[in-house]
Each structure stands twice: as structure tokens, then as C-alpha cells.
N, C-alpha and C positions, 0 to 999 in steps of 0.2 A: 653789510657787504652785499653788493649786487653782482648778478651774473653777466649783465650787459647783453648786447645783441651783436650778431656778426656784422650788421650794417644794412643799408637800404638798397644799394646796388642799382640805382636808377639809370645810370649812364654807363655804357660799356658792356663787355661780354665777360661773364664770370662763370668759370667751370670748376667743378670739384668732384668729390666722391662722397657717397652716402651709403650707409649699411641698410640693406633691405632684409628685414626679418623673414619675409615670405620665401626668399631664395637662399637665405643664410649666406649672403655674399654681398660684395660691393657693386654699386652702380655708378656710372658716370652721370653727373647731373649738371644742368645749366640753370641759372637763376633767372626767372622771368616774373616780373610783377609780384615779387614777394613769395613766389612758390618755386619748388624744386621739380624739375622735369627730368625723367630718366631718358637719356639719349644713347644708352649703350646699344650697340648693334655689331654686326659682324665686321663692318668697316672700322669701327672704333670700339673694340671690346675693352681696351684699357686707356688710361690717360696717356701712356706712352704712344699708342697708335694715333690718338687724336693730335698730339703735338708734333708728330712726324709729318703731318699733312702740310702742304705748302700754304694753305689758307684755311686753318681750322675755323675761323670766324664765319667765312662763307659757308662752310660745311654745316655748321650748327644752325645758321640762318635757314637752311633748307630742310631742317628736321623739326617735326612737331614735338616728338617725344611723348612719354607717358607721365601724366601728373602723378607725383610720388607723395608729396606732403607740402604743407606750408613751411617756409623757412623758419618761422617762429616755433612751430611744433618740433621740427628737427633740432633746433637750438635748445629748446626747453628740455627735450629728452636727455640731453647730455648731462643735465643736472638733476634729473628725476630719479626716483627710487627703483625704477624697473631695471631688470638686467639688460645690459647693453645690447646683447644679441637679439632681444625680443622687441626692440623698437627702432624706428628709423632715426638715425643720428648721423651727424657729419663725421667724416674721416679726414685724414690728411689728404690734400688734393693730388698727391703724387702716388705712383704705384711702382712701376718697374725701373724708374730712374734711380741712378746712384745718388746718394745724398752727400754732397761735398760742402766744405766750408772754408772760408778765408779768414785768417786771423790777423790781428795787429794791422788793420787797414786804416785806423784813425789815430792821429797823433796823441790825443788825450788818453785814449784807452791803452795805447802803446806804453805810456809812462806807467800805467797801473800794472801792466805785465812785467815791466822792469822791477817794480816794487815787490810784486809777488815773488819773483825769482830771488831778489836780494833778501827778502824776509824768510825765504825757504819755507813758505806756507804758514808762517806764524803771524797772525794779525796783530799781535802785541807790538811787533817791530815796525809795522807799516808806517806809522805816523812820522817817526824820526827819519826813516829812509825817504819818504815822500817829500819832506821838507828839504833834505839835502839835494835830491835830484831836481826838484823844482828850482832851487837856487842856482843850479848850474845851467839848466836848460831854459827855464822861464817860458816865454811864448815863442821861442825861436822855431819851433816845429810846426806851428799852426798852419802856415801857408806853404810848407815844404812839400814838394812833389817827390814821391819815392823814385829812386833811381836817377835823379837829376844831378848835374854837376854840383849844385848847391848842397844837395843831400850828402854827396861824397865829402864835401868840406866839413859839414857838421859831424859826420862820422869820424873824421880825423881828429876833430876837436874833442869829441867825447872820449875817444881812445886815450888821448893825452891827459884828460881829466880823470881817467881811471873808472869811468862808469859805463864803458861799452858793454853791450848785452846782446845775446842772440835775438832778443825781441826787437831791439833797435835795428839789427841787421835786416830782418824781414819787414820791419816797419818803414824804413827809409832806403833800404838797399834795392838793387834791381830785381830781386826775385821775391814774389809774393809767397806767403805761407798758404798752402792749399792742402787740406787733409780730409780724410773721410770722416764725416760726422756720425753717420748711422748706417746700418745695413738696409738694403732694399726692403720696403714695406714695413719698417719698424717705427716710422714717425707717427706721432699722434696728432689729432686734429683739434678743432674748436671744441672747448668744453671738457676735454679730457684732463686727467691728472698728468702732471709732469714729474719726473723722478729725480731725486737726489740719492747718490750712493750713500749708504749708511755711515761710511767712514768719514764723510766730509763734515767739517764744522764751519767752513768759511766759503760761501757760495753766493751766486747771484744770477738773475736772468740776463740774457743778452738780446735786446730787441733788434731785429735785423730785417732788411729786405732780402727776399730769396728769389733768385731768378729761375725760371723754367727754361731749360736749354735743350734743344733736340740733338740728335746724333751727329749733325753736321755743324754744330756750334752756333746755330741760329737761336737767338733769344726770342722765345715765343710769348712770354708774359712774365708776370711777377706776382708775388704774394708776400705774406709776413711770416716771420719765424722767431722762435725763442730757442737760441743756442745755449741751453742750460749749462752753466759753467761752475766747476768746482775749483775755486781759487787756491785753496790750500793744497789740493792734490797736484795740480800743475805746477804750483810754486815750489814744491819739494823737488821736482825734476821735470824738465820738458819731455823726458822719455815716458812720463806718465800721462801724456796728452790723451792717449786712447782711454785710459781709465777716468780721466777728468771729463771727457766729452761724450763717451759712448756707453750709456747705461740704459736699462729699461726705462722707456718713456722720457728720455732726456732730449729728444728732438721733437719739437712741436712746429707744425707748419699749417698755415691756413689763414682765413677760412676757405678762400677760393683763389684760384689763379685768375688774375685779370689778364686776358689775352690782349696782345698788341693789336690795335686797329687805329682808325682815324681819330679816336678819342684818347688814346693812351699809347705812349711810346717810351723808348729808352731815355729820352730826355726828361720825361716825367719821373722816371726812376732816379735820374741824377739830381732832381730837385726835391725828392721825397723828404717829408718831415715825419718822424715817428714820435708818438707819445707813449709813455710807459706809466702805468699806475700799479703799485703794489699795495694791497689791502690785507692787513693781518687780522687774524681772529682776536688779537689782543688790542685792536683799535689803531695799530700803527698804520700810517699811510706814507708812502714815498712816491713822489712823482719825478719823472725824468724825461729827457728828450734825446733823440739822435737825429742828426741832420746829414743826409747824403751829400749835401753841398760841401761838407768838410772832409770827405773821404780822400785819402792820399793817393789812391789809384782809381782810374776810371773803371766803371763796371765792365766794359768790353775788354779792357786789358786783363781783368781778373778771369774773364771767360777764356781769353786766348792763352793765359798761363795754365788753365785747367785742361783744355782740349786742343788737340792738334796732332801733328805727326808723332809727337812724343807720347801721346796718350789718347786712346779712343774710348768712346762711350756709346756702344751700339743701341742702347735704350735711352740715351740722353741722360741728363742729370739735373738735380736741383742744387743751386749754389747760394749758400749763405754768404753775405758779403761783409760781415763784420759790423761792429757797432761803435758809436761814439760814447755810449753810456758806460760809465765805470763808477759805481756808487762808493762814496767815501763818508757819507753821513753816518754818525753813530746810531745804532739801534738800541742797544742796551748798555754795554760797558764802554765808557769813554775811551777813545783811542783805538777801538777795535773795528770801527766802521760798520758797514751793513752786512748782514747775512740773513738768509731765509729762515723762517720758522714754518713748521708744518702747518698746512691750512692756508698759507698765503694765497690770495687770488691775484694773478698777474694778468693785466690787460695791456696788450700792445695794439696800437691803432694808428692808422694813417689815412688821410683823406684820399679817397679813390680806391683803397685796398680793404677797407673795413676794419674789423677788430678781431684779434686772436685772444681768447680768454682761456686760462688754464689754472688749475689748483695744484699747489706744491704738495707732494707726498714723498715718502721714501721710495726709491725704485723697487724695493722689495715689497712694498704695499700697493703699488700700482698694478692694475690688471696685467697679468703676464702676456707677453707677445706670443701668440700661437698661430695666427693666420699668416703664413709665409708664402713664398713663391709657389711651392708645390700645391698648397691649398687653393691658391688663386687659380692656377692652371686647371685643377680638377673641377673647381666650381664653374669656370667659364666653359669647359668642355661639356659638363653636365647640362648647361643651359644652351648648348648648340652654338656658342659664339666663336669657338675656335675648333 
């Protein structure tokens, strides 16, 4: 099993956050020639402040910054034996932004949500339900645009067949599913453990592109995310979504935000291809892909459904956009499909965005989340940054 690397980052502007043991707090960093440079200052003490600028790329181009560490060292420290707060290591690249997520934005993963619901969280029932739903729907949803007249016709047909579901409603209806994935500052970054609630027995990673959006709804860049998902918990009841999605270390984002510039734009996000590799300590390997080309809603539509007159985000937000990946391959017991085992190494990668690597643990065994908003404000104040 390998830990991988965050990436080369030779073209484009990549910003993130790293822990500095000498100040016992986070620093804004930019990647230059394989090294991390601390660019934290009074104009941009947080990632939120940097992304609120009209042109953060130009701002960063005018700052030399302080050399902090090589990227290789910061990456290796995430898997080393030293205590996390005693070494430079990568953090999630967001700080004061809300962490939001969109669900059921891909047709194929939408079908799996329907199966979860009808199986009531029981993986033993999934195979028969999957066969019946596939026989009715087939490939008819692949090119369907959510909210379109064609989608309304499919909805009517599914209701008549008796397989209509709340997941199909948000998957092909006019309104997207947008929910809060994690509290501010609780997301983990490259190399960290990701957490499964101990009650779950059927779960999986969700490889996604995550948009970095400012308070005015302007998309400033993109990164990768793992929207850790408890299939059995949500399958029991959609009202358990919070318990299925928001647990200690259940939101992974990183390694860096690639800012929009002349080399990278929202069109590149629309064309993004994501690769997923799961490596188990038992020798199990699963590979998967998610293609943004197959998303049922445009990324900017998802942003518009999240922020506007109906809802403001004064510190901006990070937006998971959903995944095409829905594993059905059996891992152990025939007919039960895939579920995580503790120690699984999950690697999510995409050309131009690097790779996000995390190790699966129980949420109760992951390092507790202790550095919150109050701690950040006190740390910045002590450093004379606010």
C-alpha cells in the first residue's frame, strides 16, 4: 500500500493551508516549484479573505512569502509517527467557509440512492432491487437534464410504475439537493484519517470536485473532496442524512484549491475526470471513476441553487458537487456489494487538481476536532494578523 503524493502542480496557482508547529496554528500557503511558501498576512489572514479578493492570483503573484517546507516533507509528515501538531503538515484548504454538498447529481448514483432507500439500509436486499429498478429505467436517465420537460415525462412514467422516490425527485426534478456537509473548520486534508460512524456496516467513499465560492457567489477555484457516505444509515431514513454525512473526520478536502486563471476555468471543471483507488490492508483493490461530463446539473446551477437572495454566505462556501461513483462490486459476501474496512487507503485524483489521499478509521478513533473558530481567532490575534 502506498501513500502517493499530492501532485506536481507545475502549471496554475495552488493555494492551501498548512499547520505550523512553531506558531501552533495554520498558515496560508502557495505551492511554488515543489515547495510551500507561507503567504499569510494582515490582508489575507485566512483563506476566506484571500478568496474574497477580486483577483487572488494577481495578489499572490506580488507576494514572495516565507519558505515553510518542501511539499514532499509536508506530505510525508501526514503519514509519519510524529504528533500532528509537532510537524508541518497539510490541512484542508478551506477555513471559515461553510461546507455544503449537493447529492444525487448523477443519474447512475441516483439509482443507487433509490436502491438504498428501498433496501432500508439492508445490503442483502440491494441486488434484487437493483435488478428490478434497472429493468424499468435502463439507460433512459443517462442524458436526461434535471428539471427539463423530458425529465418531467420520465417522472410521470416512474410514478405510474410504482418506483418513484424522493431521490429521483432531486435527481431529475427542478430543485437540487443541497445540504450542510460539515461544520466550519472540521474538514480534514491530505493524508488525514477519514471517519466512519461506528454504527455503520455499509459505506463508501464519494470522490467529488469541490468548488471554492466567495460571498458573492463567484467561483474562485476548485479542489477534490471525499464526501464519506454511510449507505445503511441514510437508507434507513432520509431524515438521518445528518448522521450519515456529518461525523468526526467525515469531510476530506484537498490537497489544494486551484484558483481560476488563464490556465484553469469552470469549463475545465465541467470536463474533469476523477479516478478513485481503494487499497485495503487485506490486499483488496477497487478502482473507479467519476466524470463531470455526466453530471445532470451544471456546476453554476448548483452554485445558484445554494447562494442568492434565498441564502447568503458572508464567508463563502465550499461546494461538493456529487459523484458518479456508486460501488456495486462484492468485497466479501456475494450480493452485499462494497463496503469499507478499517485501514482502507482511499486515493482520489484528477489531472490538474492533484490527489487526495486518506485512510479510513472509525470516527471515534480519528483525532478529535479541537481547533475551531474561537481557537483560530485567538491564534490569528496573537500573531497580530487581526
